[in-house]
C-alpha positions as CSV (number, residue, x, y, z in Angstrom):
1,M,-406.1,62.4,-153.7
2,T,-402.8,64.2,-153.9
3,K,-400.8,63.6,-157.1
4,T,-397.2,62.7,-156.4
5,T,-394.6,64.3,-158.7
6,T,-390.9,64.1,-158.8
7,S,-389.3,67.5,-158.1
8,I,-386.4,68.4,-160.4
9,S,-384.6,69.7,-157.3
10,T,-384.5,66.2,-155.9
11,R,-382.7,64.7,-158.9
12,K,-379.0,64.4,-158.1
13,R,-377.7,64.5,-161.7
14,G,-378.9,64.4,-165.3
15,K,-378.8,61.2,-167.4
16,K,-375.9,62.5,-169.5
17,Y,-373.9,63.2,-166.3
18,E,-374.6,59.7,-164.9
19,E,-373.5,58.1,-168.1
20,K,-370.2,59.9,-168.0
21,A,-369.7,59.4,-164.3
22,A,-370.1,55.6,-164.9
23,L,-366.8,55.8,-166.7
24,V,-364.9,56.9,-163.6
25,D,-364.0,54.6,-160.8
26,M,-364.7,56.8,-157.8
27,E,-362.6,54.6,-155.5
28,K,-359.5,54.7,-157.8
29,K,-356.6,57.2,-158.0
30,Y,-355.5,57.4,-161.5
31,T,-352.0,58.0,-162.9
32,V,-351.6,61.4,-164.7
33,E,-351.6,59.6,-168.1
34,E,-354.8,57.7,-167.2
35,A,-356.5,60.8,-165.7
36,A,-355.7,63.0,-168.7
37,E,-357.1,60.5,-171.1
38,L,-360.2,59.9,-169.1
39,L,-360.8,63.7,-168.8
40,T,-361.3,63.9,-172.5
41,K,-364.2,61.4,-172.3
42,V,-366.3,62.4,-169.4
43,S,-367.6,65.9,-170.2
44,P,-371.4,65.8,-170.3
45,S,-371.5,69.3,-171.9
46,K,-372.1,70.0,-175.6
47,F,-369.7,72.9,-175.4
48,D,-365.9,72.6,-175.1
49,A,-365.5,72.1,-171.4
50,T,-362.8,73.7,-169.3
51,A,-360.3,71.3,-167.6
52,E,-360.3,72.2,-163.9
53,I,-357.9,71.1,-161.1
54,H,-358.6,71.1,-157.4
55,I,-355.6,70.5,-155.1
56,K,-355.9,70.1,-151.3
57,I,-352.8,71.5,-149.6
58,N,-351.7,70.3,-146.1
59,A,-351.5,73.7,-144.7
60,D,-352.6,75.7,-141.7
61,T,-354.1,78.7,-143.5
62,T,-353.9,80.9,-140.5
63,Q,-350.1,80.8,-140.7
64,A,-348.4,83.2,-143.1
65,D,-345.5,80.9,-143.7
66,Q,-347.8,78.2,-145.0
67,L,-349.7,80.1,-147.7
68,V,-349.3,79.0,-151.2
69,R,-349.3,81.4,-154.1
70,T,-347.5,81.2,-157.4
71,T,-347.8,81.7,-161.1
72,V,-347.3,79.2,-164.0
73,A,-347.0,79.6,-167.7
74,L,-349.0,76.7,-169.1
75,P,-347.3,75.3,-172.2
76,H,-350.5,75.2,-174.2
77,G,-352.4,78.0,-172.4
78,T,-355.9,77.8,-171.0
79,G,-357.8,77.9,-174.2
80,K,-359.5,81.1,-173.0
81,T,-359.0,84.5,-174.5
82,V,-358.3,87.0,-171.6
83,R,-359.0,90.7,-171.8
84,I,-356.1,92.7,-170.2
85,A,-356.1,96.2,-168.8
86,A,-352.7,97.9,-168.5
87,F,-352.5,100.6,-165.9
88,V,-349.5,102.5,-167.2
89,Q,-348.5,106.1,-167.8
90,D,-350.3,107.5,-170.8
91,D,-347.2,107.8,-172.9
92,Q,-346.7,104.0,-172.4
93,A,-350.3,103.1,-173.4
94,D,-349.6,102.5,-177.1
95,A,-346.7,100.2,-176.3
96,A,-348.9,98.2,-173.9
97,K,-351.6,97.9,-176.6
98,K,-349.1,96.8,-179.1
99,A,-348.0,94.1,-176.6
100,G,-351.6,92.8,-176.4
101,A,-353.4,94.9,-173.8
102,D,-357.0,95.5,-174.7
103,I,-357.1,98.8,-173.0
104,A,-354.3,100.9,-171.5
105,G,-353.4,104.2,-169.9
106,I,-354.0,105.6,-166.5
107,S,-356.2,108.6,-167.5
108,T,-358.3,106.2,-169.7
109,L,-358.7,103.5,-167.2
110,L,-359.2,105.3,-163.8
111,P,-362.6,106.9,-164.8
112,L,-363.9,103.6,-166.2
113,V,-363.0,101.8,-163.0
114,E,-364.6,104.6,-160.9
115,Q,-367.8,104.0,-162.9
116,E,-367.3,100.3,-162.3
117,K,-367.0,99.6,-166.1
118,L,-364.6,96.7,-165.7
119,D,-364.6,95.1,-169.1
120,F,-361.4,93.1,-168.5
121,D,-360.3,89.8,-166.9
122,I,-356.8,90.7,-165.7
123,A,-355.2,94.0,-164.7
124,V,-351.4,94.7,-164.9
125,A,-349.7,97.8,-163.7
126,S,-346.3,99.5,-163.7
127,P,-345.0,100.4,-160.2
128,D,-345.1,104.1,-160.9
129,V,-348.9,104.2,-161.2
130,M,-349.7,102.2,-158.0
131,K,-350.2,105.3,-155.9
132,E,-352.9,106.5,-158.3
133,L,-354.5,103.1,-158.3
134,G,-355.1,103.6,-154.5
135,K,-358.1,105.6,-155.5
136,V,-359.8,102.6,-157.0
137,A,-358.2,99.8,-155.0
138,K,-361.4,98.9,-153.2
139,I,-363.3,98.5,-156.4
140,L,-360.6,96.4,-158.1
141,G,-359.9,94.4,-154.9
142,Q,-363.5,93.4,-154.4
143,R,-363.5,91.8,-157.9
144,G,-360.0,90.2,-157.6
145,L,-358.6,92.6,-160.2
146,M,-356.1,94.6,-158.1
147,P,-352.6,94.3,-159.6
148,N,-350.3,92.6,-157.1
149,P,-346.5,92.0,-157.1
150,K,-347.0,88.5,-155.7
151,A,-349.2,87.6,-158.6
152,G,-346.7,89.1,-161.0
153,T,-349.1,91.7,-162.2
154,V,-347.2,94.7,-160.9
155,T,-344.1,94.7,-163.1
156,M,-341.5,96.9,-164.8
157,D,-341.8,94.7,-168.0
158,I,-345.4,95.3,-169.0
159,A,-344.9,93.9,-172.5
160,K,-343.5,90.6,-171.3
161,T,-346.1,90.2,-168.7
162,I,-349.0,90.9,-171.1
163,D,-347.5,88.4,-173.6
164,E,-347.3,85.7,-170.9
165,L,-350.8,86.3,-169.7
166,K,-352.2,86.1,-173.2
167,K,-350.4,82.9,-173.8
168,G,-351.8,81.3,-170.7
169,R,-349.9,82.3,-167.6
170,I,-352.2,81.7,-164.6
171,E,-352.1,82.4,-160.9
172,C,-352.5,79.5,-158.4
173,K,-353.6,80.7,-155.0
174,M,-354.8,78.7,-152.0
175,D,-358.2,79.6,-150.5
176,K,-359.2,79.7,-146.9
177,Q,-359.9,75.9,-146.9
178,G,-356.4,75.2,-148.1
179,I,-357.5,74.3,-151.6
180,I,-356.1,75.6,-154.9
181,H,-358.7,75.8,-157.8
182,A,-357.3,76.4,-161.2
183,V,-357.9,75.7,-164.9
184,F,-355.4,74.0,-167.1
185,G,-356.9,73.9,-170.5
186,K,-359.9,72.7,-172.5
187,V,-361.1,69.2,-173.0
188,S,-360.5,69.6,-176.8
189,F,-356.8,70.0,-176.2
190,G,-356.5,66.2,-176.0
191,A,-354.8,64.0,-173.4
192,A,-351.2,64.8,-174.3
193,K,-351.5,68.6,-174.0
194,L,-353.6,68.4,-170.9
195,Q,-351.0,66.2,-169.3
196,E,-348.2,68.7,-170.2
197,N,-350.2,71.6,-168.7
198,Y,-350.9,69.6,-165.6
199,E,-347.3,68.7,-165.1
200,A,-346.2,72.3,-165.6
201,L,-348.7,73.4,-163.0
202,L,-347.6,70.8,-160.4
203,A,-344.0,71.6,-161.0
204,A,-344.6,75.3,-160.2
205,L,-346.6,74.4,-157.1
206,N,-343.9,72.0,-155.8
207,E,-341.3,74.8,-156.4
208,A,-343.5,77.2,-154.4
209,K,-343.8,74.9,-151.4
210,P,-343.7,77.2,-148.3
211,V,-341.0,76.5,-145.7
212,G,-343.6,76.3,-143.0
213,I,-345.3,73.2,-144.4
214,K,-343.6,70.1,-143.0
215,G,-344.2,66.5,-144.2
216,V,-346.9,65.8,-146.7
217,Y,-347.4,68.9,-148.9
218,I,-350.2,68.0,-151.4
219,Q,-352.9,65.8,-150.0
220,T,-355.3,65.2,-152.8
221,I,-355.6,66.1,-156.5
222,T,-358.9,66.0,-158.5
223,I,-359.3,67.0,-162.1
224,T,-362.7,67.5,-163.8
225,P,-364.3,68.9,-166.9
226,S,-366.6,71.8,-166.0
227,M,-370.0,70.4,-165.0
228,G,-368.5,66.9,-165.2
229,P,-367.4,64.1,-162.7
230,G,-364.2,64.4,-160.7
231,I,-361.2,62.2,-161.4
232,K,-358.8,61.5,-158.5
233,V,-355.2,61.6,-159.4
234,L,-352.3,59.8,-157.7
235,V,-350.1,62.3,-155.7
236,N,-346.5,61.5,-156.2
């Protein structure tokens, strides 16, 4: 006689998740105020969950004039400490570190990147070192760390850029499916701060609407705590 067992892989979700998911009406689209408040109540994790946002853009991603990419300085930051590498001339390294860079200087950083010792989350660069960065562009590019003018990470004002990134400036970029995935805080921020971050992010996206997109711009918005249920938000 064969003993029947329930495979863990066949379970859809854990008990804690199901309890939290029961608080969300999956058929409803919530106002921003309602969604932000609900977001603080539905994390099944013991740790301080990240607040995530997923936005479906009405775009033909094969058309260059419909691609969405922008940056936004979140009023309350992301709640995450970011490690910043500043690719600058060596005589500017101390100034970059004073501004908040964790590591700086072209002669210091290039050998580390060549050895694939990439102990940083974001890289910024001054325009005058971009030619030298060409040597390691493939390594940085494969990890999404290559400084880019469109992302605001190639800049003449290194100190200002580092300060903004440390405070919570993020990049919003559409993927190949026309979806923008971003973080906009921590559940512990509370509803009011999460709403303010959300509204700043949406304002930046609306301002960055490509001229090639006609009619409806944003199709759907869902916010969720990391590892938690999604909450659909009304699109105004």
